[in-house]
C-alpha positions as CSV (number, residue, x, y, z in Angstrom):
1,M,0.2,-0.1,-0.1
2,V,2.9,2.3,1.0
3,I,4.1,1.8,-2.5
4,L,0.8,2.5,-4.1
5,F,0.7,6.0,-2.2
6,L,4.4,6.5,-3.6
7,F,3.5,5.8,-7.2
8,L,0.6,8.1,-7.1
9,T,2.1,10.8,-5.4
10,F,5.3,10.8,-7.9
11,F,3.1,10.3,-10.7
12,S,0.7,13.4,-10.4
13,F,3.9,15.5,-9.4
14,V,5.5,14.3,-12.8
15,L,2.5,15.2,-14.3
16,S,1.3,18.2,-13.3
17,L,4.8,19.7,-13.4
18,R,5.4,18.9,-17.1
19,F,2.0,21.0,-17.5
20,L,3.0,23.9,-15.2
21,I,6.6,24.0,-15.9
22,T,6.2,25.8,-19.6
23,R,3.3,28.3,-18.1
24,A,4.9,29.6,-15.1
25,R,8.3,30.1,-13.1
26,I,10.1,27.0,-11.9
27,W,9.1,27.7,-8.2
28,L,5.4,28.3,-8.9
29,S,5.1,24.7,-10.9
30,I,6.9,23.1,-8.2
31,L,4.6,24.5,-5.5
32,G,2.0,23.9,-7.8
33,S,2.8,20.0,-8.1
34,L,3.9,19.5,-4.9
35,L,-0.2,21.0,-4.3
36,F,-1.4,18.4,-6.8
37,S,0.1,15.1,-5.6
38,S,-0.7,15.8,-1.7
39,F,-4.3,16.0,-2.9
40,F,-3.7,12.4,-4.8
41,L,-2.3,11.1,-1.8
42,Y,-5.0,12.2,0.4
43,L,-7.4,10.6,-2.3
44,A,-5.5,7.2,-2.3
45,F,-5.9,7.2,1.4
46,A,-9.7,8.4,1.3
47,L,-10.3,5.2,-1.1
48,T,-8.9,2.6,1.3
49,L,-11.0,3.8,4.1
50,V,-14.0,1.6,2.3
51,T,-15.5,-0.3,4.7
52,K,-19.0,-0.7,4.7
53,D,-21.5,0.8,1.3
54,G,-18.7,0.7,-0.5
55,L,-19.5,1.3,-3.5
56,Q,-21.7,4.5,-3.0
57,F,-18.5,5.4,-0.9
58,A,-16.2,5.4,-3.8
59,I,-18.9,7.1,-6.3
60,G,-19.2,9.7,-3.7
61,V,-15.3,10.6,-3.2
62,S,-14.8,10.1,-6.9
63,T,-17.4,12.8,-7.8
64,Y,-15.9,14.9,-4.9
65,S,-12.3,14.1,-6.2
66,V,-13.2,15.5,-9.8
67,I,-15.0,18.4,-8.7
68,I,-11.6,19.4,-6.1
69,V,-9.0,18.2,-9.1
70,F,-11.4,20.5,-11.4
71,L,-11.0,23.5,-8.9
72,I,-7.6,23.4,-8.1
73,I,-6.3,23.3,-11.5
74,E,-8.8,26.1,-12.4
75,F,-7.3,28.0,-9.3
76,L,-3.5,27.4,-10.1
77,L,-4.5,28.6,-13.8
78,R,-6.2,31.5,-12.6
79,V,-3.0,32.3,-10.2
80,L,-0.1,32.0,-12.3
81,E,-2.0,33.8,-15.3
82,K,-2.0,36.6,-12.7
83,L,1.3,36.4,-11.0
84,D,2.8,35.8,-14.9
85,G,1.4,38.6,-16.5
86,D,-0.9,36.2,-18.9
87,Q,2.6,35.6,-20.9
88,I,2.5,34.6,-24.0
89,G,5.3,33.0,-26.3
90,P,5.7,33.4,-29.9
91,S,4.3,29.3,-30.4
92,D,1.2,30.5,-28.7
93,S,0.8,33.4,-31.0
94,V,-1.1,31.6,-33.4
95,R,-4.5,30.5,-31.7
96,L,-8.0,30.1,-32.5
97,E,-11.2,32.7,-32.7
98,S,-13.6,32.1,-30.2
99,D,-15.7,30.7,-33.3
100,G,-12.9,28.2,-33.9
101,T,-12.6,29.1,-37.8
102,Q,-10.0,31.6,-37.6
103,L,-6.6,32.1,-36.1
104,K,-5.9,35.0,-33.9
105,A,-2.8,35.7,-35.7
106,A,-3.2,39.5,-34.9
107,A,-0.9,41.4,-32.6
108,F,-3.1,42.9,-30.6
109,Y,-4.5,39.4,-29.2
110,N,-1.0,39.1,-27.3
111,S,0.1,40.2,-24.4
112,F,2.3,43.3,-23.7
113,E,5.3,41.3,-22.4
114,Y,5.3,39.0,-25.7
115,I,4.7,42.3,-28.2
116,S,7.7,44.1,-26.2
117,Q,10.0,41.8,-26.8
118,L,9.7,42.0,-30.5
119,D,12.6,43.9,-32.4
120,S,9.8,46.1,-33.7
121,A,8.4,46.8,-30.8
122,K,11.5,47.8,-29.0
123,V,12.3,50.3,-31.8
124,D,8.7,52.1,-31.4
125,E,9.1,54.6,-28.6
126,N,5.3,54.9,-28.9
127,L,4.3,51.5,-28.0
128,S,4.1,51.7,-24.4
129,R,2.1,49.4,-21.6
130,E,-0.5,52.2,-21.1
131,F,-1.6,52.3,-24.4
132,W,-1.6,48.1,-24.7
133,D,-3.7,48.0,-21.6
134,E,-6.1,50.5,-23.3
135,L,-5.8,48.7,-26.3
136,T,-6.3,45.3,-24.8
137,A,-9.7,46.6,-22.8
138,Y,-10.9,47.9,-26.0
139,R,-10.7,44.1,-27.5
140,T,-12.1,42.2,-24.4
141,G,-14.8,44.9,-24.1
142,G,-16.1,44.3,-27.8
143,M,-14.1,46.5,-30.3
144,F,-16.7,45.9,-32.8
145,D,-20.1,46.5,-33.4
146,R,-22.1,43.2,-34.8
147,D,-25.9,41.9,-35.8
148,H,-27.8,39.2,-34.2
149,R,-25.5,36.8,-35.8
150,K,-22.2,38.3,-34.8
151,T,-21.4,39.5,-38.0
152,I,-19.3,42.7,-37.9
153,L,-20.6,45.8,-39.0
154,G,-18.1,48.2,-38.2
155,N,-15.8,49.5,-35.1
156,A,-17.5,50.2,-31.7
157,D,-16.9,54.0,-30.2
158,I,-14.4,54.4,-27.6
159,N,-13.2,57.6,-26.0
160,G,-9.5,56.9,-24.9
161,K,-6.3,58.3,-24.4
162,F,-5.1,56.9,-27.1
163,I,-7.6,55.0,-29.2
164,N,-10.6,57.0,-30.0
165,V,-13.4,56.0,-32.5
166,T,-17.0,58.2,-33.3
167,D,-19.8,57.1,-35.1
168,G,-17.4,53.9,-36.1
169,L,-14.6,56.2,-37.6
170,R,-10.9,56.4,-35.8
171,F,-9.9,59.6,-35.0
172,T,-7.5,61.2,-37.2
173,P,-5.8,64.5,-36.0
174,G,-5.3,67.4,-37.4
175,Q,-7.9,67.6,-40.0
176,P,-8.5,70.9,-41.6
177,A,-11.2,72.8,-40.8
178,D,-11.8,74.6,-44.1
179,S,-10.9,71.4,-46.1
180,V,-12.2,71.4,-49.5
181,G,-12.5,67.5,-50.0
182,K,-11.9,64.4,-48.2
183,V,-9.6,61.6,-48.7
184,H,-11.4,58.5,-47.8
185,L,-8.9,55.2,-46.5
186,F,-10.8,51.9,-47.0
187,G,-9.2,48.7,-45.8
188,G,-8.6,46.5,-42.9
189,S,-6.9,46.2,-39.5
190,T,-3.6,47.8,-41.4
191,I,-5.9,51.3,-41.9
192,F,-7.7,51.4,-38.5
193,A,-4.0,50.2,-36.9
194,Y,-5.2,48.7,-33.8
195,E,-1.2,47.9,-32.8
196,V,-0.8,52.2,-32.7
197,T,-2.2,55.2,-31.1
198,D,-4.0,57.6,-32.8
199,V,-1.5,59.7,-33.5
200,H,0.5,56.7,-35.6
201,T,-2.2,55.8,-37.8
202,P,-2.0,55.3,-41.5
203,S,-4.7,58.1,-41.9
204,A,-3.1,60.7,-39.2
205,L,0.6,60.2,-41.2
206,L,-1.5,60.7,-44.6
207,Q,-3.0,63.6,-42.7
208,K,0.2,65.1,-41.2
209,Q,1.9,65.1,-44.6
210,L,-1.1,67.2,-46.7
211,N,-1.2,69.7,-43.9
212,I,2.6,70.3,-44.3
213,S,2.1,70.7,-48.1
214,S,-0.9,73.0,-47.7
215,I,-3.3,70.5,-49.3
216,K,-6.5,71.3,-47.7
217,F,-7.9,67.8,-47.6
218,A,-9.4,65.8,-44.2
219,V,-8.5,62.2,-44.0
220,T,-11.0,59.7,-42.8
221,N,-10.0,56.4,-41.3
222,H,-12.9,53.9,-42.3
223,G,-10.9,50.9,-41.5
224,V,-12.2,47.6,-39.8
225,G,-10.6,44.5,-38.7
226,G,-10.7,41.5,-41.1
227,S,-12.5,43.8,-44.1
228,T,-12.2,42.5,-47.1
229,I,-13.0,44.4,-50.5
230,S,-16.2,43.2,-50.4
231,D,-16.9,44.9,-47.2
232,C,-15.5,48.2,-48.4
233,L,-17.8,48.4,-51.0
234,R,-20.8,47.6,-48.5
235,R,-19.5,50.8,-46.4
236,L,-19.1,52.6,-49.0
237,K,-22.6,52.6,-50.0
238,L,-23.5,53.6,-46.6
239,I,-21.5,57.0,-46.5
240,S,-21.8,60.2,-48.8
241,L,-19.5,61.1,-50.9
242,A,-18.4,64.5,-52.4
243,K,-17.8,65.6,-56.0
244,D,-14.0,66.4,-54.5
245,D,-13.4,63.5,-52.3
246,V,-10.7,60.6,-53.3
247,V,-11.2,56.9,-52.0
248,L,-8.1,54.9,-51.5
249,V,-8.8,51.2,-50.9
250,L,-5.9,49.0,-49.2
251,F,-6.4,45.4,-49.8
252,G,-4.8,42.0,-50.3
253,D,-4.5,40.5,-46.8
254,N,-7.6,39.7,-46.0
255,D,-8.6,39.0,-49.8
256,I,-6.6,35.6,-50.6
257,G,-8.5,33.2,-48.6
258,I,-5.2,32.9,-45.4
259,N,-7.3,32.9,-42.0
260,S,-10.1,30.8,-44.0
261,P,-12.2,28.3,-41.6
262,R,-11.1,25.4,-40.3
263,K,-12.1,21.9,-39.4
264,I,-12.0,21.1,-35.7
265,V,-11.3,17.4,-34.5
266,G,-10.0,15.8,-31.8
267,R,-6.3,15.3,-30.9
268,G,-5.1,11.1,-30.6
269,V,-7.7,9.1,-28.6
270,F,-9.7,12.3,-28.2
271,H,-10.8,12.1,-31.9
272,A,-13.2,9.1,-31.3
273,I,-15.1,11.0,-28.5
274,P,-18.3,12.6,-30.5
275,Y,-18.2,16.2,-31.0
276,W,-15.2,16.6,-28.2
277,G,-13.6,20.0,-30.3
278,K,-17.1,21.3,-30.5
279,L,-17.8,20.8,-26.6
280,L,-14.8,22.3,-25.3
281,L,-15.2,25.3,-28.0
282,I,-18.0,26.0,-26.1
283,L,-16.7,25.8,-22.5
284,K,-13.1,26.8,-23.2
285,N,-14.2,31.0,-22.9
286,N,-15.6,30.1,-19.4
287,A,-12.6,28.1,-17.6
288,R,-8.9,28.2,-18.1
289,T,-9.1,24.3,-17.5
290,F,-11.6,23.9,-20.4
291,N,-9.2,26.5,-22.4
292,W,-6.0,24.4,-21.5
293,L,-8.1,20.8,-22.7
294,F,-8.7,22.5,-25.9
295,L,-5.1,23.2,-26.4
296,E,-3.9,19.9,-25.2
297,T,-6.3,17.6,-26.8
298,V,-8.1,19.4,-30.0
299,E,-6.1,20.1,-33.3
300,Y,-7.5,22.2,-36.3
301,R,-6.6,21.2,-39.9
302,F,-6.3,23.9,-42.6
303,T,-8.6,24.7,-45.4
304,D,-6.4,27.3,-46.8
305,L,-3.6,25.4,-48.3
306,E,-4.0,26.5,-51.4
307,I,-5.5,29.5,-53.1
308,N,-9.2,29.5,-53.3
309,P,-9.7,30.5,-57.0
310,D,-13.6,30.8,-56.4
311,L,-12.7,33.6,-53.5
312,L,-9.9,35.7,-55.8
313,S,-12.3,35.9,-58.9
314,D,-15.5,37.3,-55.9
315,T,-12.5,39.6,-55.0
316,I,-11.5,40.9,-58.7
317,N,-15.5,41.6,-59.5
318,D,-15.9,43.4,-56.4
319,Y,-13.1,45.4,-57.5
320,L,-14.5,46.2,-60.5
321,L,-18.1,46.7,-58.7
322,I,-16.2,49.2,-56.3
323,G,-14.9,51.0,-59.8
324,E,-18.1,51.3,-61.3
325,Y,-20.0,52.5,-58.3
326,L,-17.5,55.3,-58.1
327,K,-17.5,55.8,-61.5
328,S,-21.2,56.4,-61.4
329,L,-20.5,59.2,-58.5
330,N,-17.6,61.0,-60.3
331,I,-15.6,60.0,-57.5
332,R,-11.7,59.5,-57.9
333,V,-10.2,56.0,-56.6
334,C,-7.0,53.9,-56.3
335,F,-6.8,50.7,-54.9
336,L,-3.0,49.8,-53.4
337,L,-2.2,46.1,-53.0
338,Q,-0.9,46.1,-49.6
339,P,2.3,44.7,-48.1
340,N,3.1,42.3,-45.7
341,L,5.6,39.5,-44.2
342,Y,5.4,37.2,-47.0
343,T,5.7,39.7,-49.7
344,K,9.0,41.8,-48.3
345,V,12.4,40.9,-49.7
346,P,15.0,40.5,-48.2
347,I,13.9,39.2,-45.0
348,S,15.9,39.5,-41.6
349,E,16.4,36.9,-38.8
350,F,13.9,38.8,-36.7
351,E,11.2,38.3,-39.6
352,A,12.4,34.8,-40.6
353,R,11.5,34.1,-36.8
354,L,8.6,35.9,-37.0
355,R,7.0,34.1,-40.1
356,S,8.2,30.7,-38.3
357,T,4.9,31.5,-35.7
358,Y,2.5,30.9,-38.4
359,P,1.4,28.3,-40.8
360,K,4.0,27.5,-43.1
361,H,2.1,27.0,-45.8
362,W,0.4,30.7,-45.7
363,E,3.8,32.1,-47.7
364,Q,2.8,30.1,-50.5
365,T,-0.8,31.1,-50.0
366,V,0.2,34.6,-50.2
367,V,2.4,34.7,-52.7
368,S,0.1,32.5,-55.2
369,G,-3.1,34.9,-54.4
370,Y,-1.2,37.9,-54.8
371,Q,0.2,37.0,-58.0
372,T,-3.3,36.2,-59.0
373,L,-4.5,39.5,-58.1
374,R,-1.6,41.3,-59.8
375,N,-2.1,39.1,-63.3
376,S,-5.8,40.5,-63.3
377,L,-5.4,44.0,-62.0
378,N,-1.9,45.2,-63.6
379,T,-3.1,46.7,-66.5
380,K,-5.9,48.3,-64.4
381,A,-5.3,52.4,-64.2
382,D,-6.5,52.4,-60.7
383,F,-4.4,49.9,-59.6
384,V,-1.0,50.2,-58.0
385,D,0.9,47.8,-56.3
386,I,2.7,48.6,-53.1
387,S,3.7,45.3,-51.9
388,D,7.6,46.3,-52.1
389,V,7.6,49.3,-49.7
390,F,9.5,47.4,-47.1
391,D,11.7,45.9,-49.5
392,N,15.8,46.1,-49.0
393,R,14.9,48.2,-45.7
394,S,16.7,47.1,-42.9
395,G,14.6,48.6,-40.0
396,A,11.8,46.4,-37.7
397,Y,8.5,47.1,-38.7
398,F,6.2,44.1,-38.7
399,L,4.5,43.2,-35.4
400,D,2.8,40.0,-36.8
401,W,2.7,39.0,-40.5
402,A,0.3,41.6,-41.6
403,H,0.4,44.6,-38.9
404,V,3.3,46.9,-38.6
405,N,4.6,49.8,-36.0
406,S,4.2,53.3,-35.8
407,S,7.5,53.9,-38.4
408,G,5.9,51.2,-40.9
409,N,2.9,53.2,-41.0
410,K,4.9,56.5,-41.8
411,I,6.5,54.6,-45.0
412,I,2.9,53.4,-45.9
413,A,1.1,57.1,-45.1
414,D,4.4,58.3,-47.5
415,E,3.3,56.0,-50.5
416,M,-0.1,57.0,-50.6
417,F,0.6,60.5,-50.4
418,K,3.1,59.9,-53.3
419,V,0.2,57.9,-54.7
420,L,-2.2,60.9,-54.4
421,K,0.3,63.7,-56.0
422,D,1.7,61.5,-58.7
423,R,-1.7,60.9,-60.1
424,E,-2.9,64.1,-59.5
425,L,-5.9,62.9,-57.2
426,I,-5.2,66.0,-54.6
């Protein structure tokens, strides 16, 4: 019996330590494992006390024990999360969305502890913990307005120190009161620029350029995270446009099939349990224990291993529809194919490490998708390929595969200004 006790204690200690040591400091991991193994020692001793009503007693002790184990694990996970600041390493930066269909690949899903270690964050003096806390609060508090089907309709309003959104539009400082027209920037999260403050978004930096050049145009930021070119078409039809206005559409990242739906399946023996992944998916946001079980026992299978010809065809069709719609209103427009980590050449050691945190097939999907778009749109007069604006630059700009720091947004804004001037759009 003593040997059994020792075996259960050792086994539970090693098992819990293997789990905890990857998520906390060594001393916390050992302490948590000792508590966990002590509980199993108590359980083994309790089961030896079965004398009469053995079956009922065993069922009762087992049920009680399962509940206690769950509560202990949940408590330890929450304590470790608090003590370690909810640290997230690069290997964890690619995670599932709450609906299980997309990866949380954007930088703003990560903790400040992780982000602040990136080369691109270290050189950005504007990326502070205070700002990141405000961004995290905005994200977790509901950064999007959604309909009853949870479809994103636009940005939720916020009045903060670093992030301000009014009527769904991110604040662009420096807009002239006597403007003669507007430059409407449409696109996804790269235009909204979640990872920077109001004064360092592409719209704010473009406005600054216009003001320096005494060009009386006001820049408006219509960026919404995850927007495709189809979403831009829908939103364009909801706003009022004047004859002197200009529309710039930054597109590409959300239009090529990256981060498309994935199939949730059980891993290993859990694959045999019906609806295992879907069940944990429902529970994972309510308890750290279920979230841990989800990460350990569920996997996702990519459905975006290759470019989707139908999706790209729709992108090209929506591109043409936007052009026709704006032409009917006599509004000038230019479409910009945006840069990302997979379009940049050459890449630095830092950028290579950052790439390694994402699915390996993404590079080929992006390269192939972009080439298809170029082949179809290169002859269009309103198309400009700016996917190479970071080529041959030695600085660190990318915070994830698609989003950049303040310096990166300055480069994008400068390119937008150049396009507006060279094409005599303003």
